[in-house]
C-alpha positions in Angstrom: -40.1 118.1 -79.6 -43.7 117.6 -78.6 -46.7 118.8 -80.6 -50.0 119.6 -78.8 -53.3 120.0 -80.6 -56.4 121.5 -78.9 -59.6 123.5 -79.6 -60.1 127.0 -78.4 -63.7 128.3 -78.3 -63.0 132.0 -79.1 -60.5 134.2 -80.8 -59.8 136.1 -77.5 -59.0 132.9 -75.7 -56.7 131.8 -78.5 -54.7 135.1 -78.3 -54.5 134.8 -74.5 -53.2 131.2 -74.8 -50.8 132.2 -77.5 -49.4 135.1 -75.4 -49.0 132.8 -72.4 -47.2 130.2 -74.3 -44.9 132.8 -75.8 -44.2 133.9 -72.2 -43.3 130.4 -71.4 -40.6 130.4 -74.1 -42.4 128.9 -77.0 -41.3 130.5 -80.2 -44.0 132.4 -82.1 -43.2 130.4 -85.3 -44.1 127.2 -83.4 -47.6 128.4 -82.7 -50.1 127.6 -85.5 -53.9 128.1 -85.7 -56.6 126.7 -88.0 -59.9 128.6 -88.4 -62.8 128.6 -90.7 -62.1 132.2 -91.6 -58.4 133.0 -91.8 -59.1 136.8 -91.6 -59.9 136.2 -87.9 -56.3 134.9 -87.4 -54.9 138.0 -89.1 -56.9 140.2 -86.8 -55.7 138.4 -83.7 -52.1 138.3 -85.1 -52.0 134.5 -84.9 -50.0 132.5 -87.4 -52.1 130.5 -89.8 -51.1 126.8 -90.0 -49.3 126.0 -93.2 -49.6 122.9 -95.4 -46.9 121.2 -93.4 -49.2 121.3 -90.3 -52.5 120.5 -92.0 -51.7 118.0 -94.7 -49.6 114.8 -95.0 -47.0 116.7 -97.1 -44.0 115.8 -94.9 -44.9 112.1 -94.5 -45.7 111.6 -98.2 -42.5 113.4 -99.3 -40.4 111.1 -97.1 -42.1 108.0 -98.4 -42.0 109.2 -102.0 -38.2 109.7 -101.7 -37.7 106.4 -100.2 -39.8 104.6 -102.9 -38.3 106.6 -105.7 -34.7 106.0 -104.6 -35.4 102.3 -104.3 -36.9 102.0 -107.7 -34.1 104.2 -109.1 -31.5 101.9 -107.5 -33.2 98.9 -108.9 -33.4 100.4 -112.4 -29.7 101.4 -112.3 -28.7 97.9 -111.2 -30.7 96.3 -114.0 -29.1 98.5 -116.5 -25.6 97.7 -115.3 -26.4 94.0 -115.0 -27.7 93.9 -118.6 -24.8 95.4 -120.4 -21.0 95.3 -120.8 -20.4 98.6 -118.9 -17.4 98.8 -116.7 -17.6 99.0 -113.0 -17.0 102.8 -112.7 -19.4 103.6 -115.5 -22.0 101.2 -113.9 -21.6 102.8 -110.5 -22.3 106.2 -112.1 -25.4 104.8 -113.7 -26.7 103.4 -110.5 -25.9 106.7 -108.7 -27.6 108.9 -111.2 -30.7 106.6 -111.5 -30.9 106.6 -107.7 -30.8 110.4 -107.5 -33.3 110.7 -110.3 -35.6 108.3 -108.5 -35.3 110.2 -105.2 -36.2 113.5 -107.0 -39.1 112.0 -108.9 -40.4 110.1 -105.9 -40.2 113.3 -103.7 -42.0 115.4 -106.3 -44.8 112.8 -106.6 -44.9 112.6 -102.8 -45.4 116.3 -102.6 -48.2 116.2 -105.2 -50.0 113.5 -103.3 -49.3 114.8 -99.7 -50.4 118.4 -100.4 -53.8 117.0 -101.3 -54.2 114.6 -98.4 -55.6 116.2 -95.2 -53.8 115.2 -92.0 -55.8 112.4 -90.5 -55.5 113.5 -86.9 -57.2 116.9 -87.8 -60.3 115.4 -89.4 -62.2 115.1 -86.1 -62.0 118.8 -85.6 -63.5 119.8 -88.9 -67.0 120.3 -87.5 -65.8 122.4 -84.5 -63.8 124.6 -86.8 -66.8 125.0 -89.0 -68.8 126.1 -85.9 -66.3 128.9 -85.2 -63.8 127.3 -82.9 -60.1 127.6 -83.5 -57.7 124.7 -83.6 -54.3 125.4 -82.1 -51.2 123.4 -83.1 -48.2 124.1 -80.9 -44.7 122.6 -81.0 -42.8 122.7 -77.8 -40.1 121.0 -75.8 -40.9 118.4 -73.1 -39.8 120.8 -70.3 -42.5 123.4 -71.3 -45.3 120.8 -71.5 -46.5 120.8 -67.9 -46.8 124.6 -67.6 -48.4 124.8 -71.1 -51.0 122.2 -69.9 -51.8 124.4 -66.9 -52.0 127.5 -69.0 -54.3 125.9 -71.5 -56.6 124.4 -68.8 -56.7 127.8 -67.0 -58.0 129.5 -70.1 -59.9 126.7 -71.8 -61.0 124.2 -69.1 -62.9 122.0 -71.6 -60.2 121.7 -74.1 -59.1 118.2 -75.0 -55.3 118.4 -75.4 -53.6 115.8 -77.6 -49.9 115.3 -77.5 -47.8 113.7 -80.2 -44.0 113.2 -80.2 -41.8 114.3 -83.0 -38.7 112.3 -83.4 -36.9 115.2 -85.1 -36.8 119.0 -85.0 -38.3 120.5 -88.0 -36.1 123.6 -87.8 -33.0 121.4 -87.9 -34.4 119.1 -90.6 -35.4 121.9 -92.9 
């Protein structure tokens, strides 16, 4: 999956681009928009970008789970190493402490990630405040060339950024 990010000057152009992308086969749930006034998006029937698209939630959740699981594993191993517990009881302690660490680390990761704005979107804050709309679209590599043409046709001055997703969010969720 690829993710493209670009600015659209007006609501009408955003709706036109969205309709064109849907005609190319991009699912409507893969089109997201960020605007200064979210009521504009409701009027144009554009999907508002969620916290997953606009914050570091996903990344911090992953790192929190990794760090928490590692610390839980180490805590479990230290408990087993320090006592006369049997091998099976010790394995259970390690397993339970690892799961608890993953859960706690994931929870803390979400708390941190939900408050951390996505770094790539910071450069668009001024343009959004001036009334432009930021479009975030997830699409396959096959749809990328016609999508570029469509965006250039409707927004000739748009700077289109492409990032690569190593996983499919719908499958990961």
